[in-house]
All heavy atoms as a GROMACS GRO file, in nm:
protein
  556
    1MET      N    1   1.618  -1.128   3.978
    1MET     CA    2   1.627  -1.158   3.837
    1MET      C    3   1.489  -1.183   3.780
    1MET      O    4   1.403  -1.237   3.844
    1MET     CB    5   1.711  -1.284   3.817
    1MET     CG    6   1.836  -1.253   3.740
    1MET     SD    7   1.942  -1.395   3.728
    1MET     CE    8   1.963  -1.392   3.558
    2SER      N    9   1.474  -1.146   3.659
    2SER     CA   10   1.346  -1.163   3.592
    2SER      C   11   1.331  -1.305   3.541
    2SER      O   12   1.427  -1.371   3.505
    2SER     CB   13   1.340  -1.062   3.478
    2SER     OG   14   1.277  -1.114   3.368
    3ASN      N   15   1.210  -1.352   3.538
    3ASN     CA   16   1.185  -1.486   3.489
    3ASN      C   17   1.129  -1.481   3.347
    3ASN      O   18   1.029  -1.542   3.315
    3ASN     CB   19   1.092  -1.563   3.583
    3ASN     CG   20   0.961  -1.492   3.603
    3ASN    OD1   21   0.940  -1.385   3.549
    3ASN    ND2   22   0.873  -1.552   3.679
    4ALA      N   23   1.195  -1.406   3.261
    4ALA     CA   24   1.152  -1.391   3.122
    4ALA      C   25   1.162  -1.521   3.044
    4ALA      O   26   1.089  -1.544   2.950
    4ALA     CB   27   1.233  -1.282   3.054
    5ARG      N   28   1.255  -1.606   3.082
    5ARG     CA   29   1.271  -1.732   3.009
    5ARG      C   30   1.158  -1.830   3.038
    5ARG      O   31   1.128  -1.917   2.958
    5ARG     CB   32   1.404  -1.796   3.045
    5ARG     CG   33   1.522  -1.720   2.993
    5ARG     CD   34   1.649  -1.792   3.027
    5ARG     NE   35   1.762  -1.709   2.989
    5ARG     CZ   36   1.887  -1.741   3.012
    5ARG    NH1   37   1.918  -1.854   3.075
    5ARG    NH2   38   1.984  -1.661   2.974
    6THR      N   39   1.096  -1.817   3.152
    6THR     CA   40   0.991  -1.911   3.189
    6THR      C   41   0.853  -1.867   3.143
    6THR      O   42   0.759  -1.945   3.153
    6THR     CB   43   0.989  -1.931   3.342
    6THR    OG1   44   0.964  -1.805   3.404
    6THR    CG2   45   1.121  -1.990   3.390
    7GLU      N   46   0.841  -1.745   3.095
    7GLU     CA   47   0.710  -1.698   3.049
    7GLU      C   48   0.675  -1.762   2.916
    7GLU      O   49   0.759  -1.784   2.830
    7GLU     CB   50   0.712  -1.546   3.033
    7GLU     CG   51   0.720  -1.472   3.164
    7GLU     CD   52   0.721  -1.322   3.141
    7GLU    OE1   53   0.687  -1.280   3.029
    7GLU    OE2   54   0.755  -1.250   3.234
    8LYS      N   55   0.546  -1.793   2.900
    8LYS     CA   56   0.499  -1.849   2.774
    8LYS      C   57   0.479  -1.736   2.673
    8LYS      O   58   0.435  -1.628   2.709
    8LYS     CB   59   0.367  -1.922   2.795
    8LYS     CG   60   0.377  -2.050   2.870
    8LYS     CD   61   0.242  -2.117   2.872
    8LYS     CE   62   0.248  -2.251   2.939
    8LYS     NZ   63   0.116  -2.314   2.943
    9PRO      N   64   0.508  -1.762   2.546
    9PRO     CA   65   0.480  -1.660   2.445
    9PRO      C   66   0.329  -1.646   2.426
    9PRO      O   67   0.254  -1.741   2.449
    9PRO     CB   68   0.547  -1.713   2.319
    9PRO     CG   69   0.562  -1.858   2.342
    9PRO     CD   70   0.573  -1.878   2.490
   10LYS      N   71   0.288  -1.530   2.384
   10LYS     CA   72   0.145  -1.505   2.364
   10LYS      C   73   0.104  -1.557   2.228
   10LYS      O   74   0.100  -1.485   2.129
   10LYS     CB   75   0.118  -1.356   2.376
   10LYS     CG   76   0.147  -1.303   2.514
   10LYS     CD   77   0.117  -1.156   2.523
   10LYS     CE   78   0.147  -1.103   2.661
   10LYS     NZ   79   0.118  -0.963   2.674
   11THR      N   80   0.073  -1.683   2.220
   11THR     CA   81   0.039  -1.745   2.091
   11THR      C   82  -0.099  -1.705   2.044
   11THR      O   83  -0.126  -1.706   1.924
   11THR     CB   84   0.048  -1.898   2.099
   11THR    OG1   85  -0.038  -1.943   2.204
   11THR    CG2   86   0.190  -1.943   2.125
   12ASP      N   87  -0.188  -1.668   2.134
   12ASP     CA   88  -0.322  -1.628   2.093
   12ASP      C   89  -0.317  -1.504   2.005
   12ASP      O   90  -0.381  -1.498   1.900
   12ASP     CB   91  -0.410  -1.602   2.215
   12ASP     CG   92  -0.438  -1.729   2.294
   12ASP    OD1   93  -0.430  -1.838   2.234
   12ASP    OD2   94  -0.466  -1.717   2.414
   13SER      N   95  -0.240  -1.405   2.046
   13SER     CA   96  -0.233  -1.282   1.967
   13SER      C   97  -0.159  -1.307   1.836
   13SER      O   98  -0.191  -1.248   1.734
   13SER     CB   99  -0.166  -1.170   2.046
   13SER     OG  100  -0.033  -1.205   2.077
   14LEU      N  101  -0.060  -1.396   1.836
   14LEU     CA  102   0.011  -1.428   1.713
   14LEU      C  103  -0.080  -1.502   1.616
   14LEU      O  104  -0.076  -1.479   1.495
   14LEU     CB  105   0.135  -1.512   1.743
   14LEU     CG  106   0.248  -1.441   1.818
   14LEU    CD1  107   0.360  -1.537   1.848
   14LEU    CD2  108   0.298  -1.323   1.740
   15ASP      N  109  -0.163  -1.591   1.668
   15ASP     CA  110  -0.258  -1.662   1.582
   15ASP      C  111  -0.359  -1.565   1.522
   15ASP      O  112  -0.395  -1.577   1.404
   15ASP     CB  113  -0.332  -1.770   1.660
   15ASP     CG  114  -0.243  -1.889   1.691
   15ASP    OD1  115  -0.141  -1.907   1.620
   15ASP    OD2  116  -0.273  -1.961   1.788
   16GLU      N  117  -0.404  -1.469   1.601
   16GLU     CA  118  -0.498  -1.370   1.550
   16GLU      C  119  -0.435  -1.288   1.438
   16GLU      O  120  -0.498  -1.260   1.337
   16GLU     CB  121  -0.544  -1.278   1.662
   16GLU     CG  122  -0.637  -1.343   1.762
   16GLU     CD  123  -0.671  -1.252   1.878
   16GLU    OE1  124  -0.637  -1.132   1.872
   16GLU    OE2  125  -0.728  -1.301   1.976
   17LEU      N  126  -0.309  -1.248   1.457
   17LEU     CA  127  -0.240  -1.172   1.353
   17LEU      C  128  -0.218  -1.255   1.227
   17LEU      O  129  -0.228  -1.204   1.116
   17LEU     CB  130  -0.106  -1.121   1.406
   17LEU     CG  131  -0.111  -1.007   1.505
   17LEU    CD1  132   0.028  -0.977   1.559
   17LEU    CD2  133  -0.170  -0.884   1.441
   18ALA      N  134  -0.188  -1.381   1.244
   18ALA     CA  135  -0.162  -1.467   1.128
   18ALA      C  136  -0.288  -1.490   1.046
   18ALA      O  137  -0.281  -1.503   0.924
   18ALA     CB  138  -0.105  -1.600   1.175
   19HIS      N  139  -0.402  -1.494   1.110
   19HIS     CA  140  -0.526  -1.522   1.039
   19HIS      C  141  -0.605  -1.397   1.002
   19HIS      O  142  -0.710  -1.407   0.941
   19HIS     CB  143  -0.615  -1.616   1.122
   19HIS     CG  144  -0.552  -1.750   1.143
   19HIS    ND1  145  -0.528  -1.837   1.039
   19HIS    CD2  146  -0.506  -1.811   1.254
   19HIS    CE1  147  -0.472  -1.945   1.085
   19HIS    NE2  148  -0.457  -1.934   1.216
   20SER      N  149  -0.555  -1.281   1.038
   20SER     CA  150  -0.625  -1.158   1.002
   20SER      C  151  -0.598  -1.125   0.855
   20SER      O  152  -0.500  -1.168   0.796
   20SER     CB  153  -0.580  -1.042   1.092
   20SER     OG  154  -0.445  -1.013   1.068
   21SER      N  155  -0.686  -1.047   0.796
   21SER     CA  156  -0.670  -1.012   0.655
   21SER      C  157  -0.562  -0.905   0.639
   21SER      O  158  -0.542  -0.820   0.726
   21SER     CB  159  -0.802  -0.960   0.598
   21SER     OG  160  -0.838  -0.841   0.664
   22GLN      N  161  -0.492  -0.912   0.528
   22GLN     CA  162  -0.386  -0.817   0.499
   22GLN      C  163  -0.445  -0.690   0.438
   22GLN      O  164  -0.539  -0.697   0.360
   22GLN     CB  165  -0.286  -0.879   0.401
   22GLN     CG  166  -0.214  -0.999   0.455
   22GLN     CD  167  -0.117  -0.962   0.566
   22GLN    OE1  168  -0.056  -0.857   0.563
   22GLN    NE2  169  -0.106  -1.048   0.664
   23PRO      N  170  -0.389  -0.574   0.472
   23PRO     CA  171  -0.439  -0.451   0.410
   23PRO      C  172  -0.399  -0.444   0.263
   23PRO      O  173  -0.300  -0.504   0.221
   23PRO     CB  174  -0.372  -0.340   0.491
   23PRO     CG  175  -0.251  -0.403   0.550
   23PRO     CD  176  -0.284  -0.548   0.569
   24SER      N  177  -0.475  -0.369   0.186
   24SER     CA  178  -0.444  -0.355   0.045
   24SER      C  179  -0.321  -0.266   0.027
   24SER      O  180  -0.277  -0.198   0.121
   24SER     CB  181  -0.563  -0.295  -0.030
   24SER     OG  182  -0.586  -0.164   0.018
   25LEU      N  183  -0.266  -0.266  -0.091
   25LEU     CA  184  -0.145  -0.187  -0.118
   25LEU      C  185  -0.168  -0.037  -0.097
   25LEU      O  186  -0.088   0.028  -0.031
   25LEU     CB  187  -0.092  -0.215  -0.258
   25LEU     CG  188   0.035  -0.141  -0.295
   25LEU    CD1  189   0.151  -0.184  -0.206
   25LEU    CD2  190   0.069  -0.165  -0.441
   26PRO      N  191  -0.278   0.022  -0.150
   26PRO     CA  192  -0.301   0.164  -0.124
   26PRO      C  193  -0.317   0.195   0.026
   26PRO      O  194  -0.267   0.296   0.076
   26PRO     CB  195  -0.429   0.196  -0.200
   26PRO     CG  196  -0.436   0.094  -0.306
   26PRO     CD  197  -0.374  -0.029  -0.248
   27ALA      N  198  -0.385   0.106   0.098
   27ALA     CA  199  -0.402   0.129   0.242
   27ALA      C  200  -0.268   0.121   0.315
   27ALA      O  201  -0.240   0.200   0.405
   27ALA     CB  202  -0.498   0.027   0.300
   28GLU      N  203  -0.185   0.028   0.273
   28GLU     CA  204  -0.054   0.014   0.336
   28GLU      C  205   0.036   0.133   0.304
   28GLU      O  206   0.110   0.181   0.390
   28GLU     CB  207   0.011  -0.116   0.289
   28GLU     CG  208   0.116  -0.165   0.382
   28GLU     CD  209   0.155  -0.310   0.356
   28GLU    OE1  210   0.069  -0.388   0.313
   28GLU    OE2  211   0.271  -0.340   0.380
   29LEU      N  212   0.030   0.183   0.180
   29LEU     CA  213   0.108   0.301   0.144
   29LEU      C  214   0.063   0.424   0.222
   29LEU      O  215   0.145   0.503   0.270
   29LEU     CB  216   0.098   0.328  -0.006
   29LEU     CG  217   0.182   0.240  -0.096
   29LEU    CD1  218   0.150   0.267  -0.242
   29LEU    CD2  219   0.330   0.260  -0.070
   30PHE      N  220  -0.069   0.442   0.234
   30PHE     CA  221  -0.119   0.556   0.310
   30PHE      C  222  -0.080   0.546   0.456
   30PHE      O  223  -0.042   0.645   0.518
   30PHE     CB  224  -0.272   0.566   0.297
   30PHE     CG  225  -0.328   0.684   0.370
   30PHE    CD1  226  -0.312   0.812   0.319
   30PHE    CD2  227  -0.395   0.668   0.489
   30PHE    CE1  228  -0.362   0.921   0.386
   30PHE    CE2  229  -0.446   0.777   0.557
   30PHE     CZ  230  -0.430   0.904   0.505
   31ASP      N  231  -0.084   0.425   0.511
   31ASP     CA  232  -0.042   0.404   0.650
   31ASP      C  233   0.106   0.437   0.667
   31ASP      O  234   0.145   0.498   0.766
   31ASP     CB  235  -0.071   0.260   0.690
   31ASP     CG  236  -0.060   0.238   0.839
   31ASP    OD1  237  -0.111   0.323   0.914
   31ASP    OD2  238  -0.001   0.136   0.879
   32PHE      N  239   0.187   0.398   0.570
   32PHE     CA  240   0.330   0.431   0.574
   32PHE      C  241   0.351   0.582   0.572
   32PHE      O  242   0.431   0.636   0.649
   32PHE     CB  243   0.402   0.366   0.456
   32PHE     CG  244   0.543   0.412   0.438
   32PHE    CD1  245   0.643   0.362   0.519
   32PHE    CD2  246   0.576   0.505   0.342
   32PHE    CE1  247   0.774   0.404   0.503
   32PHE    CE2  248   0.706   0.548   0.326
   32PHE     CZ  249   0.805   0.497   0.407
   33LEU      N  250   0.279   0.650   0.481
   33LEU     CA  251   0.292   0.796   0.472
   33LEU      C  252   0.250   0.864   0.601
   33LEU      O  253   0.315   0.959   0.647
   33LEU     CB  254   0.209   0.849   0.356
   33LEU     CG  255   0.252   0.810   0.215
   33LEU    CD1  256   0.150   0.859   0.114
   33LEU    CD2  257   0.388   0.864   0.182
   34LYS      N  258   0.143   0.815   0.661
   34LYS     CA  259   0.090   0.876   0.782
   34LYS      C  260   0.183   0.857   0.901
   34LYS      O  261   0.210   0.952   0.974
   34LYS     CB  262  -0.048   0.818   0.812
   34LYS     CG  263  -0.118   0.883   0.928
   34LYS     CD  264  -0.261   0.834   0.940
   34LYS     CE  265  -0.262   0.690   0.983
   34LYS     NZ  266  -0.397   0.642   1.019
   35HIS      N  267   0.233   0.738   0.919
   35HIS     CA  268   0.314   0.709   1.038
   35HIS      C  269   0.457   0.760   1.028
   35HIS      O  270   0.518   0.792   1.128
   35HIS     CB  271   0.314   0.559   1.068
   35HIS     CG  272   0.183   0.511   1.121
   35HIS    ND1  273   0.134   0.549   1.244
   35HIS    CD2  274   0.090   0.431   1.066
   35HIS    CE1  275   0.016   0.493   1.262
   35HIS    NE2  276  -0.014   0.422   1.156
   36ASN      N  277   0.511   0.765   0.906
   36ASN     CA  278   0.650   0.808   0.890
   36ASN      C  279   0.664   0.953   0.846
   36ASN      O  280   0.774   0.998   0.820
   36ASN     CB  281   0.722   0.717   0.790
   36ASN     CG  282   0.736   0.578   0.846
   36ASN    OD1  283   0.764   0.560   0.964
   36ASN    ND2  284   0.716   0.479   0.762
   37LYS      N  285   0.552   1.023   0.835
   37LYS     CA  286   0.550   1.165   0.798
   37LYS      C  287   0.625   1.190   0.667
   37LYS      O  288   0.702   1.284   0.653
   37LYS     CB  289   0.612   1.251   0.908
   37LYS     CG  290   0.556   1.227   1.046
   37LYS     CD  291   0.423   1.296   1.065
   37LYS     CE  292   0.380   1.298   1.207
   37LYS     NZ  293   0.306   1.184   1.250
   38LYS      N  294   0.600   1.105   0.567
   38LYS     CA  295   0.663   1.118   0.436
   38LYS      C  296   0.562   1.174   0.335
   38LYS      O  297   0.543   1.122   0.226
   38LYS     CB  298   0.714   0.982   0.386
   38LYS     CG  299   0.809   0.914   0.478
   38LYS     CD  300   0.945   0.974   0.469
   38LYS     CE  301   1.042   0.892   0.553
   38LYS     NZ  302   1.170   0.951   0.566
   39TRP      N  303   0.498   1.285   0.368
   39TRP     CA  304   0.394   1.341   0.283
   39TRP      C  305   0.448   1.391   0.150
   39TRP      O  306   0.373   1.406   0.054
   39TRP     CB  307   0.320   1.453   0.355
   39TRP     CG  308   0.242   1.402   0.471
   39TRP    CD1  309   0.267   1.425   0.602
   39TRP    CD2  310   0.128   1.315   0.467
   39TRP    NE1  311   0.176   1.359   0.680
   39TRP    CE2  312   0.090   1.291   0.600
   39TRP    CE3  313   0.057   1.256   0.364
   39TRP    CZ2  314  -0.018   1.210   0.632
   39TRP    CZ3  315  -0.050   1.176   0.397
   39TRP    CH2  316  -0.088   1.154   0.530
   40TRP      N  317   0.579   1.415   0.140
   40TRP     CA  318   0.636   1.460   0.014
   40TRP      C  319   0.634   1.350  -0.092
   40TRP      O  320   0.648   1.378  -0.210
   40TRP     CB  321   0.779   1.510   0.036
   40TRP     CG  322   0.870   1.408   0.100
   40TRP    CD1  323   0.890   1.389   0.233
   40TRP    CD2  324   0.949   1.311   0.032
   40TRP    NE1  325   0.977   1.285   0.252
   40TRP    CE2  326   1.016   1.236   0.131
   40TRP    CE3  327   0.971   1.280  -0.101
   40TRP    CZ2  328   1.102   1.131   0.098
   40TRP    CZ3  329   1.057   1.177  -0.133
   40TRP    CH2  330   1.121   1.104  -0.032
   41LEU      N  331   0.613   1.225  -0.052
   41LEU     CA  332   0.604   1.116  -0.148
   41LEU      C  333   0.468   1.110  -0.218
   41LEU      O  334   0.455   1.048  -0.323
   41LEU     CB  335   0.627   0.982  -0.078
   41LEU     CG  336   0.770   0.948  -0.042
   41LEU    CD1  337   0.773   0.821   0.041
   41LEU    CD2  338   0.853   0.931  -0.166
   42LEU      N  339   0.367   1.174  -0.161
   42LEU     CA  340   0.231   1.166  -0.216
   42LEU      C  341   0.222   1.218  -0.359
   42LEU      O  342   0.164   1.150  -0.445
   42LEU     CB  343   0.134   1.238  -0.124
   42LEU     CG  344  -0.014   1.215  -0.151
   42LEU    CD1  345  -0.047   1.068  -0.138
   42LEU    CD2  346  -0.097   1.297  -0.056
   43PRO      N  347   0.278   1.334  -0.394
   43PRO     CA  348   0.270   1.378  -0.534
   43PRO      C  349   0.342   1.283  -0.631
   43PRO      O  350   0.295   1.260  -0.742
   43PRO     CB  351   0.339   1.514  -0.534
   43PRO     CG  352   0.336   1.560  -0.394
   43PRO     CD  353   0.336   1.438  -0.309
   44ILE      N  354   0.451   1.225  -0.588
   44ILE     CA  355   0.524   1.130  -0.673
   44ILE      C  356   0.438   1.007  -0.699
   44ILE      O  357   0.428   0.959  -0.812
   44ILE     CB  358   0.658   1.091  -0.607
   44ILE    CG1  359   0.747   1.213  -0.594
   44ILE    CG2  360   0.726   0.981  -0.685
   44ILE    CD1  361   0.869   1.192  -0.509
   45LEU      N  362   0.374   0.956  -0.594
   45LEU     CA  363   0.288   0.839  -0.610
   45LEU      C  364   0.167   0.868  -0.697
   45LEU      O  365   0.124   0.783  -0.776
   45LEU     CB  366   0.245   0.787  -0.473
   45LEU     CG  367   0.355   0.729  -0.386
   45LEU    CD1  368   0.302   0.694  -0.248
   45LEU    CD2  369   0.417   0.608  -0.452
   46LEU      N  370   0.111   0.989  -0.684
   46LEU     CA  371  -0.004   1.026  -0.767
   46LEU      C  372   0.033   1.035  -0.914
   46LEU      O  373  -0.042   0.990  -1.001
   46LEU     CB  374  -0.064   1.158  -0.718
   46LEU     CG  375  -0.138   1.150  -0.585
   46LEU    CD1  376  -0.184   1.289  -0.540
   46LEU    CD2  377  -0.255   1.057  -0.595
   47VAL      N  378   0.149   1.093  -0.944
   47VAL     CA  379   0.193   1.103  -1.083
   47VAL      C  380   0.220   0.964  -1.140
   47VAL      O  381   0.183   0.934  -1.254
   47VAL     CB  382   0.317   1.194  -1.094
   47VAL    CG1  383   0.382   1.184  -1.230
   47VAL    CG2  384   0.278   1.338  -1.065
   48LEU      N  385   0.283   0.876  -1.062
   48LEU     CA  386   0.306   0.740  -1.107
   48LEU      C  387   0.174   0.667  -1.132
   48LEU      O  388   0.162   0.591  -1.229
   48LEU     CB  389   0.390   0.663  -1.006
   48LEU     CG  390   0.539   0.697  -1.003
   48LEU    CD1  391   0.606   0.626  -0.887
   48LEU    CD2  392   0.604   0.659  -1.134
   49ALA      N  393   0.076   0.688  -1.046
   49ALA     CA  394  -0.055   0.626  -1.066
   49ALA      C  395  -0.123   0.679  -1.192
   49ALA      O  396  -0.184   0.601  -1.268
   49ALA     CB  397  -0.144   0.651  -0.944
   50MET      N  398  -0.110   0.809  -1.219
   50MET     CA  399  -0.169   0.866  -1.340
   50MET      C  400  -0.104   0.808  -1.466
   50MET      O  401  -0.172   0.778  -1.564
   50MET     CB  402  -0.158   1.018  -1.338
   50MET     CG  403  -0.252   1.083  -1.238
   50MET     SD  404  -0.231   1.260  -1.215
   50MET     CE  405  -0.210   1.322  -1.377
   51PHE      N  406   0.029   0.791  -1.465
   51PHE     CA  407   0.097   0.731  -1.578
   51PHE      C  408   0.054   0.585  -1.596
   51PHE      O  409   0.038   0.538  -1.709
   51PHE     CB  410   0.249   0.740  -1.564
   51PHE     CG  411   0.305   0.871  -1.608
   51PHE    CD1  412   0.387   0.943  -1.524
   51PHE    CD2  413   0.278   0.923  -1.734
   51PHE    CE1  414   0.440   1.065  -1.563
   51PHE    CE2  415   0.330   1.043  -1.775
   51PHE     CZ  416   0.411   1.115  -1.690
   52GLY      N  417   0.036   0.515  -1.486
   52GLY     CA  418  -0.010   0.377  -1.495
   52GLY      C  419  -0.148   0.367  -1.556
   52GLY      O  420  -0.174   0.279  -1.639
   53ILE      N  421  -0.237   0.455  -1.515
   53ILE     CA  422  -0.372   0.457  -1.572
   53ILE      C  423  -0.367   0.492  -1.720
   53ILE      O  424  -0.436   0.431  -1.803
   53ILE     CB  425  -0.462   0.554  -1.494
   53ILE    CG1  426  -0.488   0.500  -1.354
   53ILE    CG2  427  -0.592   0.580  -1.566
   53ILE    CD1  428  -0.553   0.599  -1.260
   54LEU      N  429  -0.283   0.588  -1.756
   54LEU     CA  430  -0.268   0.628  -1.896
   54LEU      C  431  -0.215   0.512  -1.980
   54LEU      O  432  -0.264   0.487  -2.091
   54LEU     CB  433  -0.174   0.748  -1.906
   54LEU     CG  434  -0.156   0.810  -2.044
   54LEU    CD1  435  -0.288   0.869  -2.091
   54LEU    CD2  436  -0.048   0.914  -2.039
   55LEU      N  437  -0.118   0.439  -1.928
   55LEU     CA  438  -0.065   0.324  -2.001
   55LEU      C  439  -0.170   0.213  -2.014
   55LEU      O  440  -0.177   0.146  -2.117
   55LEU     CB  441   0.060   0.269  -1.932
   55LEU     CG  442   0.187   0.352  -1.950
   55LEU    CD1  443   0.298   0.295  -1.863
   55LEU    CD2  444   0.228   0.353  -2.095
   56ALA      N  445  -0.249   0.193  -1.911
   56ALA     CA  446  -0.353   0.090  -1.917
   56ALA      C  447  -0.460   0.127  -2.019
   56ALA      O  448  -0.510   0.040  -2.091
   56ALA     CB  449  -0.414   0.070  -1.779
   57LEU      N  450  -0.493   0.255  -2.027
   57LEU     CA  451  -0.596   0.298  -2.122
   57LEU      C  452  -0.542   0.305  -2.264
   57LEU      O  453  -0.620   0.306  -2.360
   57LEU     CB  454  -0.652   0.434  -2.080
   57LEU     CG  455  -0.739   0.434  -1.956
   57LEU    CD1  456  -0.780   0.576  -1.921
   57LEU    CD2  457  -0.862   0.347  -1.976
   58ALA      N  458  -0.411   0.310  -2.283
   58ALA     CA  459  -0.353   0.319  -2.416
   58ALA      C  460  -0.375   0.191  -2.496
   58ALA      O  461  -0.367   0.194  -2.619
   58ALA     CB  462  -0.204   0.350  -2.406
   59SER      N  463  -0.401   0.081  -2.429
   59SER     CA  464  -0.422  -0.044  -2.501
   59SER      C  465  -0.570  -0.077  -2.518
   59SER      O  466  -0.605  -0.189  -2.554
   59SER     CB  467  -0.352  -0.158  -2.429
   59SER     OG  468  -0.408  -0.173  -2.301
   60THR      N  469  -0.657   0.019  -2.493
   60THR     CA  470  -0.801  -0.002  -2.507
   60THR      C  471  -0.852   0.076  -2.627
   60THR      O  472  -0.780   0.156  -2.687
   60THR     CB  473  -0.874   0.046  -2.380
   60THR    OG1  474  -0.856   0.186  -2.366
   60THR    CG2  475  -0.823  -0.026  -2.256
   61PRO      N  476  -0.977   0.058  -2.663
   61PRO     CA  477  -1.033   0.138  -2.773
   61PRO      C  478  -1.039   0.288  -2.743
   61PRO      O  479  -1.065   0.368  -2.834
   61PRO     CB  480  -1.174   0.081  -2.790
   61PRO     CG  481  -1.168  -0.055  -2.735
   61PRO     CD  482  -1.066  -0.051  -2.625
   62ALA      N  483  -1.015   0.328  -2.621
   62ALA     CA  484  -1.015   0.470  -2.586
   62ALA      C  485  -0.885   0.539  -2.625
   62ALA      O  486  -0.871   0.660  -2.608
   62ALA     CB  487  -1.040   0.487  -2.437
   63ALA      N  488  -0.789   0.466  -2.679
   63ALA     CA  489  -0.657   0.521  -2.711
   63ALA      C  490  -0.662   0.642  -2.806
   63ALA      O  491  -0.593   0.741  -2.780
   63ALA     CB  492  -0.566   0.412  -2.766
   64PRO      N  493  -0.740   0.639  -2.914
   64PRO     CA  494  -0.743   0.758  -3.002
   64PRO      C  495  -0.789   0.885  -2.931
   64PRO      O  496  -0.742   0.994  -2.962
   64PRO     CB  497  -0.841   0.719  -3.113
   64PRO     CG  498  -0.843   0.571  -3.112
   64PRO     CD  499  -0.818   0.530  -2.970
   65PHE      N  500  -0.876   0.869  -2.833
   65PHE     CA  501  -0.924   0.987  -2.760
   65PHE      C  502  -0.820   1.039  -2.663
   65PHE      O  503  -0.812   1.159  -2.637
   65PHE     CB  504  -1.054   0.953  -2.686
   65PHE     CG  505  -1.163   0.906  -2.779
   65PHE    CD1  506  -1.201   0.774  -2.777
   65PHE    CD2  507  -1.222   0.993  -2.867
   65PHE    CE1  508  -1.301   0.728  -2.862
   65PHE    CE2  509  -1.322   0.949  -2.954
   65PHE     CZ  510  -1.362   0.816  -2.952
   66ILE      N  511  -0.739   0.948  -2.610
   66ILE     CA  512  -0.633   0.989  -2.517
   66ILE      C  513  -0.522   1.061  -2.591
   66ILE      O  514  -0.471   1.162  -2.546
   66ILE     CB  515  -0.579   0.867  -2.441
   66ILE    CG1  516  -0.688   0.809  -2.351
   66ILE    CG2  517  -0.457   0.904  -2.357
   66ILE    CD1  518  -0.652   0.676  -2.288
   67TYR      N  519  -0.485   1.010  -2.710
   67TYR     CA  520  -0.375   1.069  -2.785
   67TYR      C  521  -0.409   1.209  -2.834
   67TYR      O  522  -0.321   1.292  -2.851
   67TYR     CB  523  -0.336   0.979  -2.902
   67TYR     CG  524  -0.276   0.848  -2.857
   67TYR    CD1  525  -0.317   0.728  -2.915
   67TYR    CD2  526  -0.179   0.844  -2.760
   67TYR    CE1  527  -0.263   0.608  -2.873
   67TYR    CE2  528  -0.125   0.724  -2.718
   67TYR     CZ  529  -0.166   0.607  -2.774
   67TYR     OH  530  -0.112   0.489  -2.733
   68THR      N  531  -0.536   1.239  -2.856
   68THR     CA  532  -0.573   1.374  -2.900
   68THR      C  533  -0.560   1.476  -2.788
   68THR      O  534  -0.554   1.595  -2.814
   68THR     CB  535  -0.716   1.376  -2.955
   68THR    OG1  536  -0.805   1.332  -2.854
   68THR    CG2  537  -0.729   1.286  -3.078
   69MET      N  538  -0.557   1.430  -2.664
   69MET     CA  539  -0.541   1.522  -2.551
   69MET      C  540  -0.399   1.577  -2.543
   69MET      O  541  -0.376   1.682  -2.487
   69MET     CB  542  -0.577   1.452  -2.420
   69MET     CG  543  -0.724   1.416  -2.412
   69MET     SD  544  -0.763   1.307  -2.273
   69MET     CE  545  -0.692   1.389  -2.136
   70PHE      N  546  -0.303   1.505  -2.600
   70PHE     CA  547  -0.164   1.548  -2.592
   70PHE      C  548  -0.123   1.599  -2.725
   70PHE      O  549  -0.032   1.607  -2.779
   70PHE     CB  550  -0.075   1.434  -2.543
   70PHE     CG  551  -0.112   1.388  -2.405
   70PHE    CD1  552  -0.186   1.273  -2.384
   70PHE    CD2  553  -0.073   1.462  -2.294
   70PHE    CE1  554  -0.219   1.232  -2.257
   70PHE    CE2  555  -0.106   1.421  -2.166
   70PHE     CZ  556  -0.179   1.306  -2.148
   0.00000   0.00000   0.00000
């Protein structure tokens, strides 16, 4: 029989993980796409990012220049 119940948990590696820095959202999304082979999501995310940038710029003084493009 295995003595799995008597083994100590590896708290050192858990402490290292708890105190390590978290990846940013774009890095985490790219990691998800890479590991799960969901490359078809990339164009959708890019279009959503472009709309987000467009909405952010619509409330700035650059708005008249953006509206003339459409």
